[in-house]
C-alpha positions as CSV (number, residue, x, y, z in Angstrom):
1,M,-36.4,17.0,69.1
2,P,-40.1,17.5,70.0
3,A,-42.0,14.4,70.5
4,S,-44.3,15.1,67.6
5,R,-41.4,15.6,65.2
6,L,-39.8,12.4,66.4
7,K,-43.0,10.6,65.9
8,I,-43.1,11.8,62.2
9,F,-39.5,10.9,61.8
10,V,-40.2,7.4,62.9
11,H,-43.1,7.0,60.6
12,W,-40.9,8.3,57.6
13,I,-38.2,5.8,58.5
14,A,-40.9,3.0,58.4
15,L,-42.1,4.1,55.0
16,L,-38.5,4.0,53.7
17,L,-38.1,0.6,55.1
18,A,-41.3,-0.5,53.6
19,V,-40.1,0.5,50.2
20,G,-36.8,-1.1,50.8
21,V,-38.3,-4.5,51.8
22,G,-40.8,-4.3,48.9
23,S,-38.3,-3.4,46.3
24,L,-36.6,-6.7,46.9
25,F,-39.3,-8.4,44.9
26,F,-38.4,-6.2,41.9
27,L,-34.6,-5.8,42.3
28,F,-33.8,-9.5,43.1
29,P,-36.8,-11.6,41.7
30,A,-34.6,-14.7,41.1
31,E,-33.5,-14.7,44.8
32,I,-37.0,-14.0,46.1
33,G,-38.3,-16.8,43.8
34,Y,-36.2,-19.4,45.6
35,L,-38.0,-18.8,48.9
36,Q,-41.0,-20.9,49.8
37,L,-44.5,-19.2,49.3
38,P,-44.9,-18.8,53.3
39,M,-41.5,-17.0,53.5
40,R,-42.4,-14.7,50.5
41,T,-45.7,-14.0,52.3
42,L,-43.8,-12.9,55.4
43,V,-41.4,-10.6,53.5
44,A,-44.4,-9.0,51.7
45,A,-46.3,-8.8,55.0
46,L,-43.3,-7.1,56.7
47,S,-43.2,-4.5,54.0
48,L,-46.9,-3.9,54.2
49,V,-46.9,-3.6,58.0
50,L,-44.2,-1.1,57.8
51,F,-46.0,0.8,55.0
52,L,-49.4,0.9,57.0
53,F,-47.5,2.0,60.2
54,G,-45.6,4.7,58.4
55,L,-48.6,5.9,56.5
56,F,-50.9,6.3,59.6
57,P,-50.2,9.9,60.8
58,F,-50.6,11.1,57.3
59,L,-54.1,10.0,57.0
60,P,-56.1,12.7,58.7
61,W,-59.6,11.0,58.7
62,F,-57.9,8.1,60.9
63,A,-56.5,10.6,63.4
64,G,-57.1,9.2,66.9
65,K,-58.8,6.1,65.4
66,K,-56.4,3.3,65.7
67,K,-59.2,1.0,66.8
68,I,-60.7,1.6,63.4
69,Y,-57.4,1.6,61.5
70,L,-56.1,-1.7,62.7
71,P,-59.3,-3.9,62.1
72,F,-60.7,-2.3,59.0
73,V,-57.5,-1.3,57.2
74,C,-54.5,-3.3,58.4
75,A,-56.0,-6.7,59.0
76,P,-57.9,-6.8,55.5
77,A,-54.6,-5.7,54.0
78,L,-52.7,-8.6,55.6
79,V,-55.4,-11.0,54.6
80,V,-55.3,-10.0,50.9
81,C,-51.5,-10.2,51.1
82,A,-51.6,-13.8,52.5
83,W,-54.4,-14.8,49.9
84,Y,-52.3,-13.4,47.0
85,F,-49.2,-15.6,47.9
86,L,-51.0,-18.7,49.2
87,G,-54.1,-18.7,47.3
88,Y,-53.9,-16.7,44.0
89,L,-50.3,-17.6,42.9
90,P,-50.7,-21.4,43.1
91,S,-54.0,-21.1,41.3
92,Q,-52.4,-19.1,38.5
93,A,-49.3,-21.2,38.1
94,V,-49.8,-23.5,35.0
95,G,-46.5,-25.3,35.6
96,G,-43.8,-26.5,33.4
97,M,-41.5,-24.5,31.0
98,S,-42.1,-22.9,27.5
99,A,-39.5,-21.9,25.1
100,R,-38.9,-20.8,21.4
101,Q,-36.2,-19.6,19.2
102,L,-36.2,-16.0,18.2
103,A,-33.2,-15.6,15.9
104,S,-30.2,-17.5,14.6
105,A,-26.7,-16.2,14.0
106,L,-23.1,-16.9,13.9
107,I,-20.5,-14.6,15.4
108,S,-18.4,-13.6,12.4
109,E,-15.5,-11.5,11.5
110,R,-15.8,-12.8,7.8
111,S,-19.5,-13.3,6.7
112,S,-18.3,-16.2,4.4
113,N,-17.6,-18.9,7.1
114,G,-18.8,-17.5,10.4
115,Y,-15.7,-18.2,12.3
116,V,-14.4,-16.2,15.2
117,E,-10.7,-15.7,15.1
118,I,-9.7,-16.5,18.6
119,G,-7.0,-19.0,17.8
120,F,-9.4,-21.8,17.2
121,A,-11.4,-22.6,13.9
122,Y,-14.8,-23.4,15.6
123,P,-18.1,-21.8,14.5
124,I,-19.6,-19.8,17.4
125,Y,-23.4,-20.2,17.0
126,T,-25.4,-17.6,18.9
127,P,-29.1,-18.3,18.7
128,T,-31.5,-15.9,20.4
129,I,-34.0,-17.8,22.6
130,S,-36.9,-17.1,25.0
131,I,-37.7,-19.3,28.0
132,T,-40.7,-18.9,30.2
133,N,-40.9,-20.1,33.7
134,N,-44.5,-21.1,34.5
135,E,-43.6,-22.6,37.9
136,L,-43.9,-21.1,41.4
137,Y,-40.2,-21.0,42.1
138,T,-37.0,-19.8,40.4
139,T,-35.7,-22.5,38.2
140,E,-32.0,-23.0,36.9
141,L,-31.6,-24.6,33.4
142,D,-29.0,-25.7,31.1
143,V,-29.3,-25.4,27.4
144,Y,-28.0,-27.9,24.8
145,L,-28.0,-28.1,21.0
146,R,-28.7,-31.6,19.7
147,I,-27.6,-32.5,16.2
148,V,-28.2,-35.7,14.5
149,D,-25.4,-36.5,11.8
150,G,-25.5,-38.3,8.6
151,N,-24.8,-41.6,10.5
152,S,-28.0,-41.0,12.7
153,E,-25.7,-40.4,15.6
154,A,-26.6,-37.5,18.0
155,V,-24.0,-35.0,19.2
156,L,-25.0,-32.7,22.0
157,F,-23.3,-29.3,22.3
158,R,-23.6,-27.5,25.7
159,A,-24.1,-23.7,25.8
160,V,-21.1,-21.8,27.2
161,R,-21.2,-21.8,31.0
162,A,-21.1,-18.7,33.4
163,I,-18.6,-20.2,35.8
164,L,-16.0,-22.6,34.5
165,P,-14.8,-25.5,36.8
166,D,-11.1,-24.6,36.5
167,A,-8.8,-21.8,35.2
168,R,-7.4,-23.6,32.2
169,L,-7.2,-21.8,28.8
170,T,-9.9,-23.5,26.8
171,V,-12.1,-22.5,23.9
172,E,-15.0,-22.2,26.3
173,A,-13.0,-20.0,28.6
174,T,-11.9,-17.7,25.7
175,V,-15.3,-17.2,24.4
176,N,-16.6,-16.6,27.9
177,G,-14.1,-14.0,28.6
178,L,-14.9,-12.4,25.2
179,L,-18.6,-12.1,25.6
180,S,-19.4,-12.4,29.3
181,E,-19.4,-8.5,29.7
182,N,-22.2,-8.1,27.0
183,P,-25.6,-8.2,28.6
184,E,-27.1,-9.6,25.3
185,Y,-25.6,-13.0,25.9
186,L,-26.8,-15.7,28.4
187,F,-24.6,-18.2,30.1
188,I,-25.8,-21.4,31.8
189,P,-27.2,-22.2,34.1
190,I,-29.9,-19.6,33.4
191,A,-31.8,-18.6,36.5
192,I,-35.6,-17.7,35.6
193,P,-37.9,-16.2,38.3
194,P,-41.3,-17.7,38.7
195,G,-43.8,-16.4,36.0
196,D,-40.9,-14.6,34.2
197,T,-39.4,-14.8,30.7
198,V,-35.6,-14.5,30.0
199,E,-34.5,-13.7,26.5
200,G,-31.0,-13.6,25.1
201,R,-28.3,-15.0,23.0
202,L,-26.7,-18.3,23.9
203,V,-23.4,-19.3,22.9
204,F,-22.5,-22.7,21.3
205,I,-19.0,-23.7,20.2
206,I,-19.6,-26.2,17.3
207,S,-17.0,-28.8,16.5
208,D,-17.3,-31.2,13.6
209,L,-19.9,-33.9,13.9
210,N,-19.1,-37.5,14.4
211,D,-19.5,-38.2,10.6
212,G,-16.9,-35.3,9.8
213,S,-19.6,-32.8,8.8
214,T,-19.0,-29.1,9.7
215,F,-21.7,-27.1,11.3
216,D,-22.4,-25.3,7.9
217,E,-22.7,-28.6,6.2
218,A,-25.0,-29.9,8.8
219,L,-27.3,-26.9,8.2
220,S,-27.2,-27.1,4.5
221,R,-28.0,-30.8,4.6
222,R,-30.9,-30.1,7.0
223,Y,-29.7,-32.5,9.7
224,P,-32.3,-32.7,12.4
225,A,-31.3,-30.2,15.3
226,D,-33.1,-29.4,18.6
227,F,-32.6,-27.3,21.6
228,E,-32.8,-29.3,24.9
229,I,-33.4,-27.6,28.2
230,R,-32.1,-29.6,31.0
231,E,-31.8,-29.7,34.8
232,P,-28.2,-28.6,35.7
233,Q,-27.8,-31.3,38.4
234,S,-29.5,-34.4,37.1
235,G,-29.3,-33.7,33.3
236,E,-33.0,-34.5,33.1
237,L,-34.7,-33.2,30.0
238,V,-37.3,-30.5,30.8
239,I,-38.4,-29.4,27.3
240,S,-37.1,-29.5,23.7
241,F,-38.0,-27.5,20.5
242,P,-36.5,-27.5,16.9
243,M,-33.7,-25.4,16.0
244,T,-34.5,-23.2,12.8
245,R,-32.3,-21.0,10.7
246,I,-34.2,-17.9,11.0
C-alpha cells in the first residue's frame, strides 16, 4: 500500500475511533455518569484528539501547517472540552432530584376490581412517574408508596425490584417475570444519568392495610398516600410527592 494511502487509512481509523469513543456518552449515559468529572473529561478529550487527528488531512487549508493546526485548533478545542466538564457542568447543576406523577392505573383483566389473575388476589398498581436527576453523577433510587390507614398507621409498599435476592416463587417474582420484558415498566433501583429524566410505569403489589382496608377502599376513603424516593443502600429519603388518582 502506498504511503499516502496508508496515511489516509490511518486517519480514517482515527475518525472511526473518535466516533466510537464519543458515542459512549450517548449509548451508555448512566455508566459514563458514574465516572468522576476528570475521568469524563479524559474520555471526551480522547475522542476529540482522535477526531482532530483524523480530520487533519481532509482540511486543505491546513495542508503542511501543523504548527498552526496544533496551537490554534487542537489546543483551544481541548481547553473548551476541559472547561465544559470541569467548569460549565458544575455551574449548571442545581442539585437534588425532582419527581412527579404522570398517570395512575391498575393492571386489570376485569375492570371492576383491578386484580391480575396470577394466582394471587393482590391489586397491581402501576403509576407512571417522572424523575429528573439534577446532580452531576448517575444516581440509583428506590421508590416506595406510603399509605396512612384509618388508624393513622403508615404502610410502606416497595416497587417491584429488577433483581430479586433469591429464586423463590413469590408474588414479586411472578409479577417481575410477567412485566420485565415490557420497556414501559421501571424496576428498582432506577439508574438516572446526570441531567436526565426517566419516565415509566412502576409496579406496586398492594396488600391490605393494617386496618384491614383494601387498596380500593383506601383510595375511596382518600387515605393520605405519597411516593417516597429513597437511597437503595441507606434507605434515606431523597424526595416525596403526593400520589394522585389521575
